[in-house]
C-alpha positions in Angstrom: -21.5 4.7 -7.4 -19.2 4.8 -4.3 -22.0 5.6 -1.5 -25.0 6.0 -3.9 -26.9 2.7 -3.0 -28.3 2.0 -0.1 -27.5 -0.3 2.7 -28.6 -4.4 2.7 -30.9 -4.2 5.2 -33.5 -1.3 3.2 -33.0 -3.0 0.0 -34.3 -6.7 1.1 -37.8 -6.8 0.0 -36.4 -5.4 -3.4 -34.3 -8.4 -3.8 -36.7 -10.9 -2.6 -39.3 -8.9 -5.0 -37.0 -10.1 -8.1 -35.9 -13.4 -6.9 -39.4 -14.4 -7.2 -40.1 -12.4 -10.8 -42.7 -10.1 -9.0 -40.2 -7.4 -10.2 -37.5 -7.6 -13.4 -33.9 -7.0 -12.5 -32.0 -4.3 -13.1 -29.4 -6.0 -14.3 -28.9 -10.3 -16.0 -26.0 -12.0 -16.6 -26.7 -15.1 -18.2 -25.0 -18.3 -18.5 -21.5 -18.0 -17.0 -19.6 -20.3 -14.8 -20.1 -19.3 -10.7 -17.2 -19.4 -9.2 -18.5 -20.2 -5.9 -16.0 -19.1 -3.0 -18.3 -20.4 -0.3 -18.3 -24.0 -1.6 -15.4 -24.0 -3.5 -17.3 -25.0 -6.7 -16.9 -24.2 -10.3 -20.6 -24.3 -11.7 -21.9 -24.2 -15.1 -25.1 -22.5 -16.9 -25.3 -19.8 -13.7 -27.6 -16.4 -14.7 -26.9 -13.4 -12.3 -29.8 -10.7 -11.5 -29.4 -7.6 -9.5 -31.1 -5.0 -8.2 -30.3 -1.9 -6.8 -26.6 -2.5 -6.8 -26.7 -6.3 -5.1 -27.4 -9.8 -6.4 -30.8 -10.7 -6.0 -30.8 -14.2 -7.3 -27.9 -16.9 -8.6 -29.1 -19.6 -10.5 -29.6 -21.5 -13.8 -31.7 -19.5 -16.4 -33.0 -16.4 -15.0 -34.8 -15.5 -17.9 -38.0 -14.6 -16.1 -36.6 -12.1 -14.0 -35.9 -10.2 -17.4 -37.7 -6.8 -18.1 -37.9 -4.2 -20.7 -35.5 -2.4 -18.9 -33.1 -4.7 -18.0 -29.6 -4.8 -19.2 -28.8 -8.3 -20.5 -25.0 -9.4 -20.7 -24.2 -12.6 -22.5 -21.2 -14.0 -20.3 -21.1 -16.8 -22.7 -19.3 -19.3 -20.5 -17.3 -16.9 -19.0 -16.2 -17.5 -15.6 -18.0 -15.1 -12.7 -15.4 -14.0 -10.5 -16.2 -12.0 -7.4 -14.7 -8.5 -7.6 -11.2 -8.9 -6.0 -10.0 -7.4 -2.6 -6.5 -6.0 -1.7 -6.2 -6.8 1.7 -3.7 -4.2 2.7 -2.9 -1.0 0.9 -1.7 2.8 0.5 -3.0 4.1 -2.1 -0.6 7.4 -1.3 2.4 4.7 -2.4 0.6 5.0 -6.2 1.2 8.9 -6.1 -2.4 9.3 -7.5 -5.4 10.5 -6.2 -8.5 7.9 -4.6 -10.0 9.1 -8.2 -6.9 8.3 -10.8 -6.5 5.2 -8.4 -9.5 3.8 -8.6 -9.9 4.6 -12.3 -6.1 2.7 -12.5 -6.8 -0.5 -10.5 -10.9 -1.0 -11.4 -9.9 -2.7 -15.0 -7.8 -4.9 -13.4 -10.6 -6.3 -11.1 -10.1 -4.2 -7.6 -13.3 -3.3 -6.9 -12.4 -3.0 -3.3 -9.0 -2.2 -1.2 -8.8 -1.8 2.7 -6.5 0.8 2.8 -4.8 2.9 6.1 -3.8 6.2 4.7 -1.1 6.6 7.5 1.3 8.3 4.8 -1.1 11.2 4.3 -1.9 11.2 8.2 1.7 11.7 9.0 1.7 15.2 7.0 -1.4 16.2 7.5 -3.0 14.4 10.9 -6.9 13.4 10.4 -7.5 15.4 7.7 -5.3 13.8 5.4 -7.4 10.3 6.3 -10.9 12.7 5.3 -9.1 13.7 2.3 -8.0 9.8 1.2 -12.0 8.5 2.9 -14.2 11.7 0.6 -11.8 11.1 -2.4 -13.8 7.9 -3.2 -17.1 9.2 -3.3 -18.1 9.4 -7.1 -15.9 6.6 -7.8 -17.0 3.2 -7.9 -14.2 1.6 -5.7 -15.0 0.9 -2.1 -12.5 2.1 -0.1 -12.3 0.7 3.8 -10.3 2.5 6.0 -8.4 1.7 8.6 -7.5 4.1 11.5 -4.0 5.0 10.4 -2.0 3.7 14.7 1.1 5.2 14.1 1.6 8.6 13.7 4.7 9.0 13.8 5.6 5.8 13.2 8.5 5.6 15.8 7.4 8.3 18.2 11.4 10.0 20.0 13.0 8.8 16.6 11.4 11.3 13.9 9.4 14.1 13.3 6.4 14.5 11.3 4.2 17.0 10.2 1.5 15.7 12.4 0.5 13.1 15.5 -2.5 11.1 16.4 -3.1 9.6 19.5 -5.5 7.7 21.3 -8.2 10.2 21.2 -7.9 11.3 17.3 -8.2 7.1 16.9 -11.0 6.9 19.1 -12.7 9.5 17.0 -11.9 8.1 13.8 -13.3 4.5 14.7 -16.7 6.0 14.7 -16.4 7.1 11.4 -19.2 4.6 9.2 -16.1 4.4 6.7 -13.5 2.7 9.2 -13.4 -1.0 9.6 -10.2 -1.0 12.1 -7.0 -0.3 13.1 -4.6 -0.2 10.8 -1.3 -1.7 10.8 0.5 -1.4 14.3 4.0 -0.8 13.5 5.6 -0.2 17.1 5.7 -3.7 17.7 8.6 -3.4 20.0 5.9 -0.5 21.8 3.4 -3.7 21.6 5.7 -6.1 23.2 7.4 -3.4 26.0 3.7 -2.9 27.4 3.5 0.8 25.7 0.7 2.3 27.7 -0.5 4.6 24.6 -0.1 1.8 22.0 -1.9 -0.6 23.6 -5.0 2.6 24.3 -5.2 2.3 20.7 -5.6 -1.1 20.2 -7.9 -1.3 23.3 -9.8 1.6 21.0 -10.2 -1.1 18.1 -10.7 -4.6 20.1 -13.4 -2.3 22.4 -15.5 -1.2 19.0 -15.3 -4.6 17.4 -13.1 -3.6 14.6 -10.2 -5.4 13.4 -6.8 -4.4 14.6 -3.8 -4.2 12.0 -0.5 -6.2 12.2 2.8 -4.8 11.0 5.4 -7.3 12.4 8.7 -6.7 10.6 11.0 -8.8 12.6 12.6 -12.1 12.1 12.3 -13.7 15.3 9.7 -16.0 15.8 10.2 -16.7 19.4 9.1 -14.9 22.6 8.3 -11.0 21.0 6.8 -12.5 18.2 4.5 -14.8 20.2 4.1 -11.6 22.6 3.2 -9.1 19.4 0.2 -11.7 18.7 -1.0 -11.7 22.3 -1.6 -7.8 21.9 -4.3 -7.8 19.9 -3.0 -7.3 15.4 -5.0 -9.6 13.8 -3.1 -10.0 10.6 0.3 -9.5 9.3 1.5 -8.5 6.1 5.5 -8.2 6.6 6.3 -11.7 5.9 9.4 -12.1 3.9 10.3 -16.1 4.1 8.6 -19.3 3.9 8.2 -20.1 7.5 6.7 -16.2 8.6 3.3 -16.8 7.1 3.1 -20.2 8.6 4.0 -18.8 12.2 1.1 -15.8 11.8 -1.4 -18.7 10.7 -0.8 -20.8 13.8 -1.2 -18.3 15.9 -4.8 -17.3 15.3 -3.8 -14.2 12.4 -4.3 -13.7 9.0 -1.2 -14.0 7.1 -1.4 -11.6 4.5 1.1 -11.8 1.2 2.1 -9.2 -0.3 3.0 -8.2 -3.7 4.3 -4.8 -4.1 6.4 -2.9 -7.0 9.3 -3.1 -4.6 8.0 -5.7 -1.7 7.6 -8.8 -3.6 6.9 -11.8 -0.7 4.2 -13.5 -1.9 6.1 -16.6 -3.9 8.0 -17.3 -0.4 4.6 -17.0 1.8 2.8 -19.3 -0.7 5.8 -21.4 -0.6 5.5 -21.7 3.3 2.2 -22.4 3.0 1.8 -24.9 0.5 5.0 -27.1 2.0 2.9 -27.2 5.3 -0.4 -28.0 3.6 -2.1 -25.9 5.9 -5.7 -24.7 5.6 -5.5 -21.3 3.5 -9.0 -19.8 4.5 -6.8 -17.4 6.9 -4.2 -16.5 3.9 -5.0 -13.3 2.3 -3.8 -11.3 -0.4 -1.9 -7.5 -0.9 -0.6 -4.9 -3.1 0.5 -2.5 0.1 2.7 -0.2 -2.0 2.3 -0.2 -6.0 3.2 2.5 -8.4 1.0 3.8 -11.1 3.7 2.6 -13.2 3.6 -1.1 -11.9 -0.3 -1.2 -12.2 -0.7 -0.1 -15.9 2.3 -2.3 -16.8 1.2 -5.1 -14.9 -1.8 -5.3 -13.3 -3.1 -4.6 -9.6 -5.1 -7.4 -7.7 -5.1 -9.6 -11.0 -1.6 -9.6 -11.1 -1.2 -11.1 -7.2 -4.2 -13.7 -8.3 -2.3 -14.7 -11.0 0.9 -15.4 -9.5 -0.4 -16.9 -7.1 -1.8 -19.7 -9.2 1.4 -19.9 -11.1 2.9 -20.4 -8.0 0.5 -23.7 -7.1 -2.5 -22.7 -5.7 -5.9 -24.1 -7.5 -7.3 -20.7 -8.8 -10.2 -21.1 -6.8 -8.3 -21.5 -3.5 -6.7 -18.3 -4.9 -9.7 -16.2 -5.8 -10.8 -16.9 -2.2 -7.5 -15.5 -0.5 -8.3 -12.6 -2.9 -12.5 -12.0 -1.9 -14.2 -13.9 0.5 -10.8 -14.6 3.2 -10.6 -10.5 2.7 -14.1 -9.6 3.6 -15.0 -12.1 6.3 -11.7 -11.0 8.6 -12.6 -7.6 8.3 -16.5 -8.2 8.7 -17.6 -6.9 5.4 -18.7 -10.3 3.6 -22.0 -9.5 3.7 -21.8 -7.3 1.4 -18.6 -8.2 -0.4 -16.6 -11.0 -1.4 -18.5 -13.6 -2.9 -21.7 -13.4 -5.6 -24.1 -14.4 -3.6 -27.2 -12.9 -2.7 -27.1 -9.5 -1.1 -24.1 -8.9 -1.8 -22.7 -5.8 -3.8 -22.8 -7.1 -7.7 -19.1 -6.5 -7.9 -18.5 -9.5 -10.7 -15.6 -9.8 -13.0 -15.6 -11.6 -17.1 -12.5 -13.6 -16.6 -12.1 -16.4 -20.0 -9.5 -18.3 -18.4 -8.8 -18.2 -14.6 -5.5 -19.6 -15.1 -4.0 -16.6 -17.4 -6.6 -14.2 -15.3 -6.9 -11.4 -17.4 -10.3 -9.7 -16.8 -12.9 -9.2 -19.7 -15.2 -6.6 -17.9 -15.5 -5.5 -14.5 -18.9 -4.4 -13.3 -19.0 -2.8 -10.0 -22.2 -2.4 -7.8 -24.3 -3.4 -10.7 -22.8 -0.9 -13.1 -20.2 -1.9 -15.9 -17.4 0.1 -15.3 -14.6 -1.3 -17.6 -14.8 -3.6 -20.4 -11.8 -4.5 -22.3 -9.7 -2.7 -20.1 -12.0 0.5 -21.5 -13.2 2.6 -18.7 -17.3 3.1 -19.2 -18.4 4.7 -16.0 -17.6 8.5 -15.5 -15.2 9.4 -12.5 -15.8 12.0 -10.5 -12.7 13.9 -9.0 -13.0 16.1 -5.7 -11.0 19.2 -5.7 -8.1 19.6 -3.7 -7.9 21.4 -0.8 -5.5 24.9 -0.6 -4.4 23.5 2.9 -3.2 20.2 1.4 -0.5 22.0 -0.6 2.7 23.5 -0.2 3.7 21.6 3.0 7.3 21.4 1.9 8.4 23.9 4.9 12.8 24.0 5.4 14.4 26.7 7.6 16.6 27.7 4.7 17.5 26.6 1.1 19.9 23.7 1.0 23.6 23.8 0.6 26.2 21.6 -0.3 27.9 22.2 3.0 24.4 19.7 4.9 25.3 16.6 3.4 28.7 16.7 4.5 30.2 14.2 7.4 32.8 15.6 9.3 35.5 13.9 11.3 39.3 14.3 12.5 41.1 10.9 11.2 42.2 9.6 8.1 39.7 6.5 8.2 36.6 6.1 9.7 35.0 3.1 10.5 31.0 3.5 10.2 27.7 2.1 9.9 25.7 2.0 6.8 22.4 0.6 5.5 22.8 -2.0 2.8 19.5 -2.3 0.7 18.1 -5.8 -0.1 16.5 -6.2 -3.9 12.9 -6.2 -3.5 12.3 -6.6 0.2 11.8 -3.6 2.9 14.1 -5.1 5.3 18.2 -3.4 5.3 21.0 -4.5 6.8 23.2 -3.2 9.0 27.3 -2.9 7.9 30.1 -1.3 8.8 32.8 -0.2 6.6 35.9 2.3 6.7 36.0 5.2 4.3 38.5 8.1 3.9 38.8 11.7 5.0 40.0 14.1 2.7 40.0 17.5 4.4 38.2 16.6 7.5 35.0 15.2 5.7 34.3 11.6 5.3 34.6 10.7 1.2 33.0 7.8 -0.7 33.9 4.5 -1.9 32.6 2.6 -4.8 28.7 1.7 -4.3 28.5 3.6 -1.0 26.2 7.0 -1.3 25.4 9.6 1.3 22.3 9.6 2.3 20.3 12.7 4.2 16.7 13.4 5.9 15.9 16.8 6.0 13.2 18.0 8.4 10.5 19.8 6.5 7.6 20.0 8.4 8.3 22.3 11.5 11.2 24.4 9.6 13.3 23.3 12.8 16.8 22.6 10.0 17.8 19.2 11.4 19.6 16.8 8.8 20.2 13.4 10.1 23.1 12.2 8.4 24.2 8.7 6.6 25.9 6.2 4.7 23.6 3.7 2.2 25.4 1.0 0.2 23.8 -1.3 -2.6 22.5 1.6 -4.8 25.1 1.2 -7.7 24.8 5.3 -8.3 27.6 6.6 -10.1 29.0 9.9 -9.4 27.6 13.2 -9.5 24.5 11.9 -9.3 21.7 12.6 -7.0 17.7 12.1 -5.9 15.4 13.6 -3.7 12.0 12.6 -2.7 9.3 14.3 -0.4 8.2 10.3 -0.2 10.1 8.7 2.7 8.1 6.8 4.9 6.3 7.3 7.0 7.1 10.9 8.4 7.6 11.8 4.5 10.5 14.3 5.2 12.9 15.1 2.5 15.0 12.6 2.3 18.2 13.2 -0.3 20.2 10.4 -1.8 23.5 11.2 -4.0 27.1 10.7 -5.0 27.8 14.1 -5.2 27.4 17.0 -2.2 26.1 20.4 -5.1 23.9 17.5 -7.1 22.3 16.9 -3.7 21.5 20.2 -2.8 20.1 20.9 -6.2 18.1 18.2 -6.3 16.7 19.0 -2.6 15.7 22.5 -3.3 13.8 22.4 -6.3 11.7 19.8 -4.8 11.2 22.2 -1.9 10.5 24.9 -4.1 8.0 23.2 -6.4 6.3 22.2 -3.0 6.9 18.3 -2.8 7.9 15.6 -5.4 11.1 13.4 -7.0 13.9 14.9 -8.3 16.5 13.1 -9.9 19.9 14.9 -10.9 22.8 14.3 -12.1 25.6 16.8 -12.1 23.3 20.0 -13.3 21.1 18.0 -15.4 17.6 17.0 -14.6 17.3 13.5 -15.1 13.4 13.3 -13.6 10.9 15.4 -12.3 7.8 14.2 -11.0 5.6 17.0 -9.4 3.7 15.5 -6.4 2.1 19.1 -4.6 -0.4 17.4 -2.4 0.9 16.7 0.5 4.1 16.0 -1.1 3.0 12.9 -1.8 0.1 13.2 -4.6 0.0 14.1 -8.0 -3.0 15.6 -9.9 -2.5 14.6 -12.8 -3.2 11.5 -14.2 -2.4 8.0 -14.1 -0.7 7.9 -17.1 1.3 10.8 -16.7 2.5 9.9 -13.4 3.5 6.4 -14.8 5.3 8.1 -17.7 7.1 9.9 -14.8 8.3 7.1 -13.0 9.3 5.4 -16.2 11.5 8.7 -16.7 12.5 8.2 -13.0 13.8 4.4 -13.4 15.2 5.0 -16.5 17.4 7.8 -15.2 18.1 5.6 -12.3 19.5 3.2 -14.5 21.7 5.8 -16.7 23.0 6.6 -12.8 23.9 3.3 -12.2 21.1 1.5 -10.2 19.4 -1.3 -11.4 17.7 -2.4 -8.5 14.0 -3.2 -9.4 12.1 -0.5 -8.4 14.9 1.2 -7.1 12.7 4.1 -5.7 10.3 2.4 -3.7 13.7 0.6 -1.9 14.8 4.6 -1.5 11.5 5.5 -0.3 12.0 3.4 2.7 15.1 4.4 4.0 13.8 6.6 6.5 11.1 4.0 8.2 12.4 3.5 11.5 10.0 0.4 12.3 11.7 -2.1 9.4 15.1 -3.8 10.9 17.6 -3.2 10.7 18.9 0.0 10.2 17.1 3.3 8.8 17.9 7.3 8.9 15.6 10.4 9.9 15.8 13.9 10.4 17.1 12.7 14.0 19.6 10.5 13.0 20.6 6.7 12.3 18.4 3.9 13.9 18.8 0.7 15.2 15.4 -0.6 14.7 15.8 -3.3 16.9 17.0 -1.4 20.1 14.4 1.2 19.4 17.5 4.3 19.5 19.9 6.0 17.0 23.3 5.3 17.5 26.5 6.8 16.4 27.2 7.4 12.7 31.0 6.2 13.6 31.3 2.8 15.1 32.9 2.6 18.2 36.0 0.6 19.1 
């Protein structure tokens, strides 16, 4: 159980005693095919002996290490694979508490994650970060924390519920479960030499911890080189083949992402394969995955499977999801390989190509067998201060979503979404005006971001193209990266007010309405981000939401994930916050109406 095992320096004598046969092992896995990520080999007829949750012996014939109380697991020739590591993840994007997230991902072979809890930090500050890290206690999942570096993501361009300055970052970097600084999304600030941004980076570097990167610009010229010089050691924001290659060449780790909606893995694989580069500095991650995607498609097992299908040799793909990640974050003494001294995080896999996991061992305990959890999961009670976080100045009305204009027709800037990618396009279009209010044309929707942390009453207004929403539909959500204000998108202003008020009255969630009918409702009472329900209940809610969106005419893959990024002002090109329309590249708000 996470946190219940002794560190390596306290158990070396126990490990040696088992390896020498002076003490029986707690667990022995017999006759497997050892996927050795250190040597790149597959070694047949291997036994693994475990004591105190750690591996004491890997090699042939460990029969002498078996005692009367030793548990013996026959591998029967199955592959012995290290537990998979997610190099970059926001647990909050699953909408699950940490214990439910662990219960969902462990059957898919994910035994460790490197989590940046900046979603909940933007609502609750450092208390939210602690809520995520403490939530891992009582689960077999290893959660390595990264201190959120950008809370808010874009100061001055949005209103968050909290702010983490250099002092708070320095404090959290001292926490034992923290391995680094979370993704530095404010890449313009890094390049411009912003004092506050660099103070946070300096704290992590001085502590000898990893600085996470987030360079979302397509510009690979001087700006990218400057960002690499500023300290970030990895980046998961590449969407093109050349992006992964550029990061590795600059000494960074390229993290290839396959989330619910951001599916950049194949482009990254193509880039590194065509160049024929060494892949030891390439890692794998999910970044953002809903519970629905985890239960239906998998977690890191699917990422590894797709990597293999894309042409990467199985052992190399496994290295990308295990050893490469552990070495990058400085925890390879504990995880990332099946080898003496490491935690006994072991997967039994019958076929490396198909990569379906039969059994999951974490910390020397069988936690899942045949997709059936066999380990109890303790769920901590959720504190009252983490709830009722939606604070509006007043109930919403249809007029809040009306965009006034004096002319018969106006030229506006609009956000155009790109399917399966995080970036958007900045487009202009002509929209009609009737009785002083801008009206819509097909495939264009109203968008609004309502400030929900300080009761300011501020509402940012804009337009979105590419969602396909039919007339009369609206969606409201407190999942609106990263400040998580109340995002409302729709084609009918009355429906937008109805959806937004339900979310506010219930303390957070996602509501989809068509006319007066509620097509989907997912309550998220914890910080407006997390459910108190099971993974299955949340997945059912997401199924209903996506089905409802399809009934409303939106056919985007994982449309909700795409919608949830409309308010994130650190990924080009245009975004919308409570402060207005943001041009990400210039780092400034711009008028909604195109001038000239």
